[in-house]
N, C-alpha and C positions, 0 to 999 in steps of 0.2 A: 524514546523506545526504551523497552523495557529489556534485560539481561535475558535471549531467549538464544537456541538453540536454530542456528539460520536451516535454513532448507534449502533455499535458492539465491545465489547473489549474483545480479548484472550491476554493470555499469555505474544506473542512480538508483534502483530499489534490494531490496531485502525482502524474501518470504520468508514468513515466518509462523510457529505454531501459535495461536491465540490463545493467552494466560490472560487469567485475572479471576477476579470474582466472580461468580455465576457463569463464566467459561466452562464445560465438561470437558475432562481431558479427552471422552468419545464418547461417541453415541449409539447406542447396538440396536441391532434390529435384524430377523431372517426374513424369506418369503420362501413358502413353499415350493417349490419346481414343478409337483405334480397339478396342484391348485392355482388359486392366486389370491392365498387365503398369506397373509403378510402380519407377523407378529406388531404386538406398540411399538414405537421406540422407547429406546431406556438410559439415561445418562447415565454414564461412570458405573453402569453395571450389568455384566453379559449373563449373571444367573437366573433373572428373570426374563429374559429372549432364550434361553435354555428349557428353561421348565417350559413354557410357551410352544415350541415346536417337540415336546414329548407331549403334551396333553394332545395337540394336534395328529399326532402320530397314534396316539390311543383312539381318539375319535376315528380316524380314517387312516388303518391300517395298511392301508399301502402307498402312504405319502410318506417315505422316508428320505427324501431328498432336498436337501434347503439351503437357500444362498445367502451364507449370513454378509451384515455390510457394516461397516463401522465408519463413521462421521467426527472428520474432524476439524475444527473451526480454524482458518488459518487468515494472515491480514498482512499486506504487503505494506513497507514503511519505507519511505525514501533514506537511503545510502547518507550516516550520519557519516560529518564530515563540515567542513569551516562553513560558516553560512555568506551566502551572494552576497556580494553589496549592494546597499540600498542603490534602488533607481534616484539619479540626479535629479534637480527637482527643473521645471526652467527655466529659472531665474542662475542655475549654475550652468546650465548647457549653454545660455547667451551669453554670458559675462562674458566668456573666453574669448571668441571670434566678436562678439561688439567691443573687447578692447583692444583687440591686434587691429579692428579695424579703425579705430580711436588714434591709434598709433604711428600707425602708415600717414592717415591724413593729417596728424599730424608734425611726422617726419615731410613729407611733401610738401605742405602749408610752409614748413620753416627753411625747407630750399628756394620757393617761391619770397619769402621777403624779403632776404638781399638783394633778388632780381627786381621786385618794384622800388626799391631805398634809390636804385643808381638813378 
């Protein structure tokens, strides 16, 4: 994870603005509130959107209200921290109980061995 300003942090996740090569700071557009006309979307530049709105008003003089939108890219990352331990292999999980069982059996046999010799 790159050094980014966090937007929201929770116990296990961090929501950040997406930044990097090819990721725009913002994507801008407008929609006319009188009709269904919409501007194209433009990366990192509000000027073409403003020009589109003015040209729309020149074509439709009564259409003077617009809804402006700005889109940003976000990404959720796992919270940085210690790496969880790798899961044990089957052999590691089985070796402990097997060893304990074998030691119990040998202890029991050691107690029986003197009894059988008498």
